[in-house]
N, C-alpha and C positions, 0 to 999 in steps of 0.2 A: 504494500500500500504506500502510495506517495503522499508525503505530508506537504501541505502548502500553508505557509504562514504569511501574514501581512504585517511587516515591520513598520510601514508608514503610519500606522495607527498610534505608535508610541513615539513618533518623531518629536513631539513637544515635551516628552518626559513629564507629563502631568498625571498625578494620581486622581482618582475620582473625587477625593476630598479637595484637592487643589482646584479642580474644575468647578466644584460646587462653590468654593470660596470666591472664585472669579465671578461666577454668576450672581452670587449674593451681593458682592460689591457693585456689580453692574446694576442690579435691581435697585439697590439703595440709591445709587446715583440717579437713576431714572425717575424715582419717586421723591427725590429730595424737595422739589418745588411744592408738591402737595404736603409734605411734612412741614415745611416752613409756613405754609398757609394755615395748617392745622394748629401749629404752635402759636401763631398770631391771634387765633380766635379763642384760645384758652383763657379762662378767668384768672389763673394764677400759675405760679411755677409748678406746684405739685400736680395740678390738673393738666398742665402742658406736658410734663414728663410722662404722666400716665397715658395721656392721649397718644403721645409719640411712641411709647412702648407697645400699646395695643395696635397702633397703625403699622409699625414696623413688623410686629409678629404676624399680623394678618396678611400683610404684603408678602412676607417671606413664604408663608404657608400657601397662599393662593398662587404665587408664581411657581413654587415647587410642584404643586399639584397639576397646574396647567402644563408645565414642562414634561412631567411624567406621562400625562395623557397624550400629548402630542408625540412624544417619543414612542409610546406604545403603539399608537396608530401608524406612525411611519415605519415601525419595525415589523409590521405584520404583512404576511402574504405578498400580494402583487406590488404593494407600495414599497416593500423592502427591496424587491428586485429592481424597481424603477427609481429608487432613491438617488443613484448617481446622476440620472438625467434630471431629476426634480430639484436638486440642490441649487443649480444656477437659476432656475425659474423662481424658486422661493426666495433666493437672495435678491434677485432683481425686483421681485414684487415688494420686498421689504424696503428696498431703496426708493422705489417709486412712491410707496405709501409715505415714507419719511419725508420726501421732498414735497409731496402734496400737503401733508399735515403741516410742515414748516411754513410753506407759502400761505396756507390758510391762517396760521397763527400770526404771521407777520401782517396780514391784512385784517386781523381782528375777527375772523369768522369762526375760529375754533374756541 
């Protein structure tokens, strides 16, 4: 039996924990604006800290669950076999959405 391994998957030398940490920091950065707005509406320091802890916890849990669901869906059957072709499409769709959203925000529509 011939063994076939894919070394390119380890090219970044990241453990699953390191990847999770990068995603966690990315998520915090993406929701920092909402956190600042939340802190600004709190009635005091204690309430602000508590609101921020609840917000950060809920954000982390929801982003993690969404990531697991998307990964599960993409890792199943026909999508798994087509994933190499889908990655550029999904990447381009993300960039197009980001540009559209940014332009809308700059014009005050979002």
